[in-house]
GUVO-452889 format. One line per field, with one value per atom (N, C-alpha, C, O, CB): atom name; x, y, z; residue number from 1. Coordinates in pm, 1 decimal. Each point is the difference from the previous one (the first is absolute). Glycine has a CB too. Example, Ala and Ser with C-alpha at 12.3 -4.5 7.8 and 13.67 -1.06 7.14 Angstrom:
// GUVO-452889
name	[N  CA  C  O  CB  N  CA  C  O  CB]
X	[1319.0  -89.0  90.0  103.6  -292.8  154.2  82.0  -77.0  50.9  67.5]
Y	[-569.0  119.0  120.0  -1.9  -115.4  222.3  119.0  109.0  110.8  -173.6]
Z	[780.0  0.0  0.0  66.5  58.1  -196.6  6.0  73.0  16.9  -231.4]
resi	[1  1  1  1  1  2  2  2  2  2]
// end
This chain:
// GUVO-452889
name	[N  CA  C  O  CB  N  CA  C  O  CB  N  CA  C  O  CB  N  CA  C  O  CB  N  CA  C  O  CB  N  CA  C  O  CB  N  CA  C  O  CB  N  CA  C  O  CB  N  CA  C  O  CB  N  CA  C  O  CB  N  CA  C  O  CB  N  CA  C  O  CB  N  CA  C  O  CB  N  CA  C  O  CB  N  CA  C  O  CB  N  CA  C  O  CB  N  CA  C  O  CB  N  CA  C  O  CB  N  CA  C  O  CB  N  CA  C  O  CB  N  CA  C  O  CB  N  CA  C  O  CB  N  CA  C  O  CB  N  CA  C  O  CB  N  CA  C  O  CB  N  CA  C  O  CB  N  CA  C  O  CB  N  CA  C  O  CB  N  CA  C  O  CB  N  CA  C  O  CB  N  CA  C  O  CB  N  CA  C  O  CB  N  CA  C  O  CB  N  CA  C  O  CB  N  CA  C  O  CB  N  CA  C  O  CB  N  CA  C  O  CB  N  CA  C  O  CB  N  CA  C  O  CB  N  CA  C  O  CB  N  CA  C  O  CB  N  CA  C  O  CB  N  CA  C  O  CB  N  CA  C  O  CB  N  CA  C  O  CB  N  CA  C  O  CB  N  CA  C  O  CB  N  CA  C  O  CB  N  CA  C  O  CB  N  CA  C  O  CB  N  CA  C  O  CB  N  CA  C  O  CB  N  CA  C  O  CB  N  CA  C  O  CB  N  CA  C  O  CB  N  CA  C  O  CB  N  CA  C  O  CB  N  CA  C  O  CB  N  CA  C  O  CB  N  CA  C  O  CB  N  CA  C  O  CB  N  CA  C  O  CB  N  CA  C  O  CB  N  CA  C  O  CB  N  CA  C  O  CB  N  CA  C  O  CB  N  CA  C  O  CB  N  CA  C  O  CB  N  CA  C  O  CB  N  CA  C  O  CB  N  CA  C  O  CB  N  CA  C  O  CB  N  CA  C  O  CB  N  CA  C  O  CB  N  CA  C  O  CB  N  CA  C  O  CB  N  CA  C  O  CB  N  CA  C  O  CB  N  CA  C  O  CB  N  CA  C  O  CB  N  CA  C  O  CB  N  CA  C  O  CB  N  CA  C  O  CB  N  CA  C  O  CB  N  CA  C  O  CB  N  CA  C  O  CB  N  CA  C  O  CB  N  CA  C  O  CB  N  CA  C  O  CB  N  CA  C  O  CB  N  CA  C  O  CB  N  CA  C  O  CB  N  CA  C  O  CB  N  CA  C  O  CB  N  CA  C  O  CB  N  CA  C  O  CB  N  CA  C  O  CB  N  CA  C  O  CB  N  CA  C  O  CB  N  CA  C  O  CB  N  CA  C  O  CB  N  CA  C  O  CB  N  CA  C  O  CB  N  CA  C  O  CB  N  CA  C  O  CB  N  CA  C  O  CB  N  CA  C  O  CB  N  CA  C  O  CB  N  CA  C  O  CB  N  CA  C  O  CB  N  CA  C  O  CB  N  CA  C  O  CB  N  CA  C  O  CB  N  CA  C  O  CB  N  CA  C  O  CB  N  CA  C  O  CB  N  CA  C  O  CB  N  CA  C  O  CB  N  CA  C  O  CB  N  CA  C  O  CB  N  CA  C  O  CB  N  CA  C  O  CB  N  CA  C  O  CB  N  CA  C  O  CB  N  CA  C  O  CB  N  CA  C  O  CB  N  CA  C  O  CB  N  CA  C  O  CB  N  CA  C  O  CB  N  CA  C  O  CB  N  CA  C  O  CB  N  CA  C  O  CB  N  CA  C  O  CB  N  CA  C  O  CB  N  CA  C  O  CB  N  CA  C  O  CB  N  CA  C  O  CB  N  CA  C  O  CB]
X	[-2382.5  103.6  101.0  21.5  -53.5  91.4  91.3  140.3  40.5  -203.7  236.9  145.1  76.9  -29.0  -20.0  150.7  80.6  -78.1  41.3  111.7  -267.3  -84.8  -87.2  -67.2  237.0  -177.3  -76.6  -109.1  27.7  173.9  -312.5  -114.1  18.4  2.0  -171.3  180.3  21.9  -104.5  -17.3  265.3  -324.0  -92.7  71.9  112.9  -288.6  98.7  59.2  8.1  72.7  -166.4  23.1  23.5  126.6  37.1  -264.9  295.7  127.0  117.2  102.6  -195.4  70.0  98.9  -51.9  -112.9  186.5  22.0  -32.1  83.9  122.8  -181.3  -8.2  67.4  -12.4  -105.9  54.1  169.2  -14.1  77.8  119.1  -145.2  -45.1  59.9  96.0  -25.8  -184.5  322.7  113.6  46.4  -28.2  110.8  -14.9  53.0  133.4  88.6  -198.3  116.2  135.1  104.6  -23.8  -93.0  224.2  128.1  54.0  -44.9  100.2  37.6  87.4  -51.8  -89.1  136.3  7.3  -37.6  -141.5  -53.0  303.7  -312.6  -118.9  -82.8  -117.6  136.4  36.7  -54.2  -113.9  -2.2  67.3  -159.6  -95.7  -105.0  -68.1  110.2  -51.4  -107.6  39.4  -90.5  44.3  166.9  48.4  -45.4  -39.6  248.8  -196.0  -24.5  -151.8  -38.5  243.2  -292.3  -141.4  -70.2  -104.1  116.4  52.2  -74.8  61.3  122.9  -200.9  1.4  44.1  -0.1  -91.6  12.8  180.9  -15.6  72.2  -33.1  18.6  111.3  72.6  -83.2  -94.1  316.2  -201.6  -77.0  96.6  107.0  -278.5  119.6  67.8  -101.8  -116.5  264.0  -97.4  -85.5  58.5  121.0  -180.2  -40.5  30.5  -77.6  -120.8  182.4  10.5  -54.0  50.7  117.3  -134.9  -75.3  33.1  2.3  -105.6  2.0  221.8  11.5  -73.3  -81.8  306.4  -200.5  -66.8  -158.1  -68.1  270.9  -250.6  -151.2  -62.5  -119.2  140.4  59.9  -55.1  -71.5  4.0  169.5  -240.7  -56.5  75.4  -56.6  -128.8  319.2  89.0  4.5  -32.5  170.0  -100.6  24.6  119.5  77.2  -172.2  109.9  105.8  137.5  98.2  -258.5  167.7  137.2  44.7  116.9  -153.6  -53.1  40.3  41.0  102.3  -247.4  67.3  41.0  139.5  81.0  -323.3  264.8  129.5  119.9  106.2  -225.6  88.5  103.7  20.5  111.0  -163.4  -63.2  17.7  74.7  69.7  -275.6  177.4  62.3  147.8  78.9  -289.3  252.6  131.9  91.1  121.3  -208.5  16.6  74.9  74.6  -54.2  -120.2  300.6  75.6  -7.8  80.7  81.2  -264.9  -24.1  -20.4  -59.8  -33.4  137.0  -19.2  -146.1  -44.7  286.6  -311.1  -142.1  -85.8  -108.5  140.4  6.7  -78.1  52.2  119.1  -150.8  -66.5  35.1  21.2  -16.8  -127.4  180.3  21.0  -137.2  -7.4  241.5  -339.7  -136.4  -58.8  -107.8  74.0  104.1  -56.4  -84.5  -85.1  90.3  11.8  -77.1  83.6  104.4  -244.8  93.2  71.2  -46.0  -118.4  151.0  74.7  -36.4  58.5  122.7  -129.6  -59.1  39.1  -31.2  -115.3  87.9  121.8  -32.8  13.5  100.9  -22.8  -191.4  1.2  -15.0  -86.3  -16.1  191.3  -2.4  48.8  42.1  -6.3  -32.1  50.5  -89.1  50.1  51.5  -226.2  -99.3  -58.2  0.8  -58.1  4.8  -63.8  -143.2  -55.4  202.0  -210.8  -136.4  -11.7  74.0  -146.0  -13.8  -9.3  -48.7  55.0  -107.1  -40.5  -41.6  106.6  10.6  -215.8  287.6  120.2  95.3  46.3  -66.0  45.2  91.3  -61.9  71.8  9.2  -211.5  -64.8  11.5  36.0  -196.9  133.5  29.7  151.9  31.0  -219.3  262.4  143.6  35.0  67.1  -22.1  -94.7  21.9  -49.9  69.7  -73.4  -113.4  -64.7  75.9  2.2  -231.9  282.2  80.2  126.7  47.8  -143.7  159.1  118.8  -19.2  89.4  -10.0  -194.5  -37.4  -14.8  48.6  -170.9  51.6  -26.0  136.8  28.3  -247.1  304.5  128.1  76.3  55.9  -42.4  -12.6  62.3  -55.6  76.2  -39.1  -151.8  -70.3  26.0  32.4  -210.8  163.2  25.9  136.3  20.6  -187.1  270.6  146.8  22.5  71.5  -1.1  -134.5  19.6  -50.9  55.3  -57.3  -110.0  -87.9  56.2  -16.0  -201.6  275.7  48.6  87.8  93.9  -107.3  -5.1  88.3  143.3  21.1  -220.6  294.1  138.0  40.9  -19.6  59.5  14.3  38.7  112.6  94.2  -174.4  81.1  108.8  117.7  -18.8  -139.3  266.4  128.1  45.8  18.9  48.4  -47.2  38.2  158.8  66.5  -287.6  273.2  146.9  53.1  -45.5  34.8  100.8  60.8  143.1  59.3  -242.3  251.2  142.1  34.3  -79.6  108.2  88.0  54.9  16.8  33.7  99.6  -154.3  15.4  146.2  85.9  -307.1  244.9  147.8  62.1  117.1  -152.7  -44.2  46.7  32.1  104.4  -234.0  45.0  27.4  129.7  76.6  -327.1  273.4  121.4  117.5  98.6  -222.7  119.6  110.9  30.2  117.6  -168.4  -46.2  2.6  80.7  96.8  -321.1  173.6  62.3  145.6  78.0  -291.8  253.5  143.8  81.7  113.7  -180.1  10.8  74.9  24.3  111.9  -214.7  3.1  22.3  99.6  75.6  -301.8  229.6  101.6  143.1  94.9  -268.9  185.7  130.7  50.6  118.5  -177.9  -32.7  34.5  34.0  98.9  -240.1  63.8  38.2  139.0  76.7  -326.0  273.0  125.9  126.7  104.6  -234.0  104.5  101.3  29.5  115.5  -198.2  -28.4  15.1  72.6  85.6  -288.7  173.1  69.0  147.3  85.6  -305.2  245.7  137.3  89.2  116.2  -201.3  25.4  77.4  25.1  82.8  -167.3  18.4  22.2  123.0  57.3  -283.4  281.6  121.2  117.5  -3.1  -86.4  196.9  121.1  65.3  -34.2  64.2  72.8  61.7  89.6  15.3  -7.4  41.3  76.1  -87.9  40.4  114.5  -270.1  -92.7  -40.1  -15.6  -64.0  60.7  -57.5  120.3  -31.3  -147.3  291.9  112.2  12.6  43.4  70.9  -148.3  12.3  -78.1  3.1  32.9]
Y	[-95.1  96.8  -8.0  -112.2  117.6  90.1  -7.9  1.6  89.9  18.2  -202.8  -6.9  -37.2  -98.0  24.7  161.8  -21.0  -3.0  -63.3  -53.8  183.9  2.8  -109.8  -11.0  122.7  -204.1  -120.1  6.6  54.0  -190.5  88.6  4.7  -134.0  -114.3  247.0  -106.9  -103.7  20.9  111.6  -125.8  -96.9  17.5  2.7  -45.2  -66.2  168.7  21.5  -130.6  -6.8  240.9  -335.3  -121.5  -76.0  -88.1  81.1  44.9  -53.7  53.8  -65.3  46.5  139.0  60.1  -18.5  34.0  141.5  -232.5  -37.6  86.2  2.6  -240.8  304.7  87.2  -65.9  -45.9  259.0  -213.9  -40.9  97.0  22.0  -266.7  306.4  101.5  -85.4  -113.9  283.9  -101.6  -47.9  121.4  116.4  -297.4  146.5  103.3  51.4  -76.6  -36.0  240.5  64.8  -17.2  10.9  165.3  -201.1  -17.0  136.3  96.1  -321.4  238.7  134.9  76.0  -44.8  68.9  88.4  74.7  69.1  8.9  27.7  14.0  56.0  -18.3  36.3  -78.5  -8.9  -4.6  -98.3  -86.0  328.1  -233.9  -94.5  -12.9  -101.8  151.4  54.0  7.9  -112.0  -67.0  331.5  -287.5  -88.6  -151.0  -84.5  250.9  -182.5  -142.2  -28.7  -116.7  135.6  83.2  -19.1  -3.6  -63.4  175.0  -37.4  19.8  -65.7  -0.2  203.7  -265.4  -64.3  87.7  -12.1  -190.7  296.5  106.0  -50.4  43.6  148.3  -281.3  -44.3  -96.4  -51.1  79.9  -60.8  -65.9  -96.6  36.1  162.3  -325.7  -96.3  -14.4  -30.1  -104.0  158.5  -29.1  -118.8  -13.6  252.8  -336.1  -114.2  -0.8  23.2  -145.8  94.5  -13.8  -118.2  -4.2  242.6  -346.6  -127.6  16.4  20.1  -146.4  118.3  26.9  -114.3  27.8  98.5  -243.4  -120.0  9.1  -32.6  -112.5  188.7  6.7  124.6  20.3  -170.0  241.8  125.5  4.2  -102.1  196.1  13.6  10.5  65.6  44.6  -52.1  12.0  61.6  -89.5  -118.2  226.7  -60.8  -83.8  -87.3  28.4  144.7  -286.0  -97.3  54.3  -34.6  -148.1  274.2  45.1  92.2  -2.0  -12.7  91.6  73.1  -77.7  28.5  127.5  -261.3  -96.1  -59.6  -12.3  -44.8  22.8  -62.3  109.5  -28.7  -140.6  291.9  100.7  29.8  21.9  72.9  -94.8  23.0  -111.2  25.7  109.3  -252.7  -120.8  0.8  -37.3  -100.4  183.4  -5.8  117.3  4.1  -129.2  219.6  112.7  -61.9  -83.9  267.8  -140.0  -52.4  111.4  92.7  -240.6  129.8  93.1  -64.2  -107.6  254.6  -93.9  -72.7  10.2  -76.5  120.6  48.3  14.8  -116.0  -19.3  267.2  -325.6  -99.6  -137.6  -30.9  168.6  -210.9  -125.3  -107.1  25.5  35.2  -172.5  -111.4  -57.2  -72.0  9.0  88.7  -32.6  100.0  -22.3  -85.9  214.7  99.3  102.6  57.0  -225.8  199.1  95.9  124.4  -7.6  -175.3  296.0  120.5  51.3  18.2  37.2  -31.7  46.2  135.7  8.1  -244.4  339.2  134.0  38.2  -14.8  66.9  -1.5  47.7  150.3  55.0  -269.8  286.3  142.4  34.7  -53.4  81.6  64.2  36.2  131.5  36.2  -260.4  308.8  134.4  94.4  87.2  -129.8  24.3  94.5  -58.5  -120.6  214.5  2.4  -48.7  -43.3  -54.4  209.6  -135.4  -46.5  -114.6  -3.2  229.1  -316.8  -126.8  47.0  -51.3  -108.9  247.9  39.2  51.1  -43.5  86.8  49.6  44.4  -114.6  0.0  210.3  -295.3  -113.9  -87.9  -50.9  56.4  -21.9  -83.1  68.6  -65.5  -31.6  226.5  78.9  -10.9  -22.0  179.0  -142.6  -10.9  -144.2  -11.2  177.5  -265.7  -127.7  -22.9  -57.9  -11.6  111.7  -9.1  92.6  -37.9  -7.8  153.0  81.9  -73.1  -1.2  226.5  -290.0  -76.1  -117.7  -35.1  116.7  -153.0  -116.6  47.2  -60.9  -52.6  225.6  60.9  18.5  -38.2  173.0  -69.5  45.9  -128.6  -6.2  226.3  -316.9  -129.5  -69.3  -46.5  28.3  11.6  -65.3  72.0  -62.2  -14.4  213.1  73.0  -13.2  -10.9  162.9  -152.5  -16.4  -136.3  -16.8  171.1  -252.7  -138.2  -39.8  -83.4  36.3  111.4  -29.9  90.0  -41.7  -14.9  165.3  95.3  -70.8  -64.4  252.3  -184.1  -64.5  49.3  119.9  -148.5  -51.9  35.2  68.5  -63.1  -125.3  309.1  65.5  -75.6  -29.9  242.2  -248.3  -60.7  92.7  117.4  -271.4  107.9  83.7  12.4  -99.0  30.1  197.4  23.9  -2.0  68.1  79.1  -227.5  -5.5  135.7  42.3  -297.0  321.6  124.8  -8.3  -79.4  203.6  -33.1  7.4  135.9  90.1  -272.8  206.2  138.7  84.7  -58.7  -40.0  220.2  82.2  22.1  -21.5  136.1  -68.0  17.0  112.9  -7.4  -76.0  188.8  107.3  -49.3  36.7  123.5  -242.9  -52.8  -85.4  9.2  -10.1  -81.0  -85.7  88.3  -23.7  -155.4  285.5  88.3  70.9  13.9  9.4  22.9  63.5  -88.7  41.6  74.2  -242.7  -98.2  -23.4  -7.0  -90.2  84.7  -15.8  120.4  -13.7  -135.9  271.9  128.0  -2.9  27.1  106.0  -165.2  -7.7  -106.7  21.1  62.9  -188.2  -110.1  48.6  -29.0  -152.0  257.9  47.8  110.1  2.8  -53.9  140.3  97.4  -64.7  39.6  121.8  -263.9  -66.2  -76.9  -5.9  -12.2  -36.9  -67.6  91.8  -32.3  -125.2  273.8  113.5  34.6  6.1  89.7  -72.5  30.8  -104.6  33.3  93.0  -246.5  -105.7  -15.5  -39.6  -66.5  138.3  -7.0  100.2  -28.1  -54.6  215.0  99.2  -25.4  70.4  76.9  -247.6  -26.2  -64.9  13.1  -24.8  -69.3  -70.3  92.0  121.4  -297.4  106.8  85.2  29.0  -60.5  -26.7  183.0  66.4  -119.1  -3.9  254.7  -336.4  -114.4  -86.7  -38.2  38.5  -33.5  -87.6  51.7  -76.1  1.2  214.9  64.0  1.8  -1.3  153.0  -149.4  1.8  -124.8  2.9  151.9  -272.1  -132.7  -24.3  -110.5  39.7]
Z	[-14.3  -11.5  -113.7  -45.9  276.3  -277.5  -110.3  46.9  73.7  -215.9  102.2  35.2  -131.1  -68.7  318.9  -278.3  -114.0  -123.5  -97.1  233.6  -139.1  -130.2  -14.1  -102.5  -5.5  209.9  -13.5  110.8  107.1  -206.2  79.1  94.0  99.9  -45.6  -143.4  307.7  104.8  102.4  48.9  -86.6  75.0  103.2  136.8  18.9  -162.3  234.8  137.9  78.6  99.2  -95.8  -43.8  71.0  -20.5  77.6  -84.9  -103.8  -40.7  90.3  19.5  -258.3  290.4  77.7  154.9  35.3  -237.3  287.6  137.4  91.0  -7.5  -56.9  145.9  99.2  139.8  42.7  -182.2  206.9  143.1  87.2  -21.9  -41.7  168.4  89.1  87.9  38.8  -36.9  24.1  91.9  88.0  -28.4  -148.3  277.2  93.6  -62.8  -37.9  252.2  -221.6  -55.5  100.4  120.3  -253.4  89.1  79.4  26.0  -62.6  -39.4  190.0  19.0  115.3  72.3  -318.6  263.2  118.4  -14.6  -110.8  154.0  75.6  -20.4  133.1  2.7  -259.1  357.2  138.7  -4.1  -88.1  145.2  33.5  32.2  -114.2  -12.9  257.6  -323.6  -108.7  -99.6  -49.7  72.9  -53.3  -103.3  40.5  -80.1  25.0  190.2  61.6  -5.9  7.7  158.2  -179.4  9.7  -137.2  -17.4  239.1  -322.9  -120.6  -109.8  -7.2  86.2  -174.7  -114.6  -120.8  -81.3  179.8  -118.1  -101.9  -122.6  -110.3  281.3  -158.9  -128.8  -75.7  60.7  45.0  -227.9  -91.3  -79.0  -49.0  38.4  5.0  -104.0  -101.0  26.2  133.2  -288.5  -128.9  -57.9  -18.5  -34.5  21.2  -85.7  -113.5  -1.4  179.4  -278.5  -140.7  -71.6  -37.2  26.2  -12.7  -59.6  -152.2  -59.9  255.6  -260.8  -141.0  -72.2  -87.7  115.0  3.4  -67.8  1.2  -97.2  171.0  36.3  12.8  -38.2  23.3  150.3  -236.3  -30.6  -130.4  -68.6  201.3  -178.2  -115.0  -112.1  -99.8  233.4  -113.1  -91.4  -128.7  11.3  183.0  -310.8  -117.0  31.9  91.6  -253.2  80.3  30.2  -32.0  65.6  -110.6  -63.3  -27.4  118.3  38.6  -298.5  314.0  129.0  108.9  62.4  -121.1  89.7  109.4  -22.5  91.8  -58.8  -152.1  -25.6  22.2  55.1  -230.1  126.8  26.7  143.5  48.7  -260.6  280.1  136.0  95.3  98.1  -146.1  0.3  67.8  -26.0  86.8  -112.6  -102.8  -34.5  52.6  -20.8  -173.1  264.1  64.0  120.0  71.8  -144.2  91.9  112.9  109.9  6.8  -158.8  235.1  111.4  127.6  -0.8  -152.5  273.9  125.0  47.7  85.4  -24.7  -115.9  35.6  -52.0  54.9  -57.9  -96.6  -59.3  78.7  2.9  -250.7  306.9  70.3  -119.9  -119.2  350.3  -182.6  -104.3  -36.9  -99.6  193.3  -23.4  -47.4  -101.5  -55.1  275.3  -242.8  -94.1  63.3  -68.2  -97.8  298.0  66.9  29.2  64.8  30.8  -144.0  43.6  130.5  28.5  -258.5  312.9  140.3  26.7  -6.5  89.6  -55.4  25.3  132.4  40.4  -263.0  300.6  133.6  -1.6  -44.2  155.2  -57.4  -4.3  151.2  69.7  -317.8  295.3  148.5  6.8  109.8  -23.9  -186.0  3.3  84.3  71.0  -296.6  216.4  64.7  124.4  24.7  -245.4  300.5  132.1  -15.5  95.6  27.9  -236.6  -20.6  -97.0  -98.3  148.0  -28.1  -81.4  -134.7  -97.4  297.2  -220.6  -126.2  -88.2  -114.7  215.6  -52.3  -71.1  -44.3  -114.0  246.8  -54.7  -15.8  -112.0  -86.1  337.5  -248.7  -111.2  -127.9  -97.9  252.0  -165.5  -117.0  -46.6  -117.1  194.3  6.5  -25.5  -65.7  -102.6  307.8  -138.7  -52.4  -134.5  -83.4  300.8  -242.8  -129.2  -119.4  -117.1  258.6  -103.2  -102.7  -20.8  -113.5  182.1  33.9  -24.6  -77.7  -76.9  272.7  -184.5  -81.3  -149.4  -95.3  299.8  -212.9  -149.3  -64.5  -113.6  179.5  22.2  -62.3  -42.7  -109.5  256.3  -62.8  -21.4  -122.7  -84.8  328.7  -253.1  -115.5  -131.6  -101.2  257.9  -153.4  -122.2  -45.4  -120.9  181.5  29.0  -34.7  -59.5  -98.8  285.2  -122.5  -51.0  -128.4  -71.7  286.1  -243.7  -114.9  -119.9  -114.8  270.6  -136.1  -101.0  -94.6  46.8  110.4  -284.0  -100.5  0.2  18.2  -154.7  118.2  -4.8  -129.3  -103.8  253.5  -157.0  -109.9  -59.9  73.3  16.5  -221.7  -56.0  -23.7  -31.9  -63.8  109.5  -16.1  -136.1  -70.7  284.3  -255.8  -141.4  -1.0  78.1  -134.2  -35.2  -13.3  -54.3  -106.3  64.6  106.8  -49.0  -0.8  72.9  7.5  -172.5  2.4  27.9  -26.5  -126.1  206.1  36.6  -135.9  -102.8  319.4  -216.0  -122.0  -22.7  85.5  -51.8  -161.0  -23.7  84.0  37.2  -271.2  264.0  74.4  136.4  53.9  -188.3  195.6  136.6  5.4  95.9  -52.9  -146.1  -16.1  -7.6  69.8  -188.3  33.1  -6.3  125.8  33.7  -261.4  300.3  124.1  100.9  63.7  -117.5  61.1  81.0  -24.1  95.0  -86.5  -133.8  -36.0  33.3  45.0  -225.1  158.9  48.3  143.6  43.4  -217.7  253.5  140.0  40.3  94.9  -68.0  -89.0  30.4  -30.8  73.0  -128.9  -57.9  -41.7  103.5  33.3  -286.2  302.2  96.4  126.8  61.7  -169.9  156.4  120.0  -8.0  96.1  -52.2  -160.1  -18.9  11.3  56.3  -201.6  84.6  9.1  146.1  42.3  -263.3  299.1  140.3  79.0  82.0  -101.9  -0.9  61.3  -42.8  79.1  -62.9  -142.4  -48.3  63.4  29.3  -238.2  233.2  69.3  137.5  57.8  -204.3  213.7  139.1  21.6  108.2  -72.9  -142.6  20.9  28.2  -20.1  -124.6  194.5  19.7  -118.0  -101.6  306.5  -209.8  -113.7  -82.6  -122.1  262.2  -51.5  -62.0  -82.5  -109.8  298.8  -145.4  -71.7  -131.9  -95.4  306.2  -219.5  -116.3  -108.9  -119.1  266.4  -116.3  -94.9  -69.5  -115.2  250.2  -78.2  -52.4  -127.7  -54.1  283.1]
resi	[1  1  1  1  1  2  2  2  2  2  3  3  3  3  3  4  4  4  4  4  5  5  5  5  5  6  6  6  6  6  7  7  7  7  7  8  8  8  8  8  9  9  9  9  9  10  10  10  10  10  11  11  11  11  11  12  12  12  12  12  13  13  13  13  13  14  14  14  14  14  15  15  15  15  15  16  16  16  16  16  17  17  17  17  17  18  18  18  18  18  19  19  19  19  19  20  20  20  20  20  21  21  21  21  21  22  22  22  22  22  23  23  23  23  23  24  24  24  24  24  25  25  25  25  25  26  26  26  26  26  27  27  27  27  27  28  28  28  28  28  29  29  29  29  29  30  30  30  30  30  31  31  31  31  31  32  32  32  32  32  33  33  33  33  33  34  34  34  34  34  35  35  35  35  35  36  36  36  36  36  37  37  37  37  37  38  38  38  38  38  39  39  39  39  39  40  40  40  40  40  41  41  41  41  41  42  42  42  42  42  43  43  43  43  43  44  44  44  44  44  45  45  45  45  45  46  46  46  46  46  47  47  47  47  47  48  48  48  48  48  49  49  49  49  49  50  50  50  50  50  51  51  51  51  51  52  52  52  52  52  53  53  53  53  53  54  54  54  54  54  55  55  55  55  55  56  56  56  56  56  57  57  57  57  57  58  58  58  58  58  59  59  59  59  59  60  60  60  60  60  61  61  61  61  61  62  62  62  62  62  63  63  63  63  63  64  64  64  64  64  65  65  65  65  65  66  66  66  66  66  67  67  67  67  67  68  68  68  68  68  69  69  69  69  69  70  70  70  70  70  71  71  71  71  71  72  72  72  72  72  73  73  73  73  73  74  74  74  74  74  75  75  75  75  75  76  76  76  76  76  77  77  77  77  77  78  78  78  78  78  79  79  79  79  79  80  80  80  80  80  81  81  81  81  81  82  82  82  82  82  83  83  83  83  83  84  84  84  84  84  85  85  85  85  85  86  86  86  86  86  87  87  87  87  87  88  88  88  88  88  89  89  89  89  89  90  90  90  90  90  91  91  91  91  91  92  92  92  92  92  93  93  93  93  93  94  94  94  94  94  95  95  95  95  95  96  96  96  96  96  97  97  97  97  97  98  98  98  98  98  99  99  99  99  99  100  100  100  100  100  101  101  101  101  101  102  102  102  102  102  103  103  103  103  103  104  104  104  104  104  105  105  105  105  105  106  106  106  106  106  107  107  107  107  107  108  108  108  108  108  109  109  109  109  109  110  110  110  110  110  111  111  111  111  111  112  112  112  112  112  113  113  113  113  113  114  114  114  114  114  115  115  115  115  115  116  116  116  116  116  117  117  117  117  117  118  118  118  118  118  119  119  119  119  119  120  120  120  120  120  121  121  121  121  121  122  122  122  122  122  123  123  123  123  123  124  124  124  124  124  125  125  125  125  125  126  126  126  126  126  127  127  127  127  127  128  128  128  128  128  129  129  129  129  129  130  130  130  130  130  131  131  131  131  131  132  132  132  132  132  133  133  133  133  133  134  134  134  134  134  135  135  135  135  135  136  136  136  136  136  137  137  137  137  137  138  138  138  138  138]
// end
């Protein structure tokens, strides 16, 4: 399967069915429709630079051992929850591996600086007019 543009074998992603919590009557107590997805970053076939970027991400879904754990329980069928967990893993990996765009240093334009100063002058006049008549004469 292809995740975040990289080819990953299905044996690297481990699914374990669990019972979904919350309301739903007796059906919830009998059927394991929720899914835990486990993906070991260190044991994966991803390139080393991707692994290091993923391990550097500060996210609660990554355990201290470097295992990504995603719990999907939105749908009532296990197949849909598996697909949801895989799409969330793909989204997580693609966001983590995406290169950071460098910031370009910019300066405000002359027109924007003049506009700011004009607004400050107008605001100062408004505040000056709020004072009592005795203070304005001084």
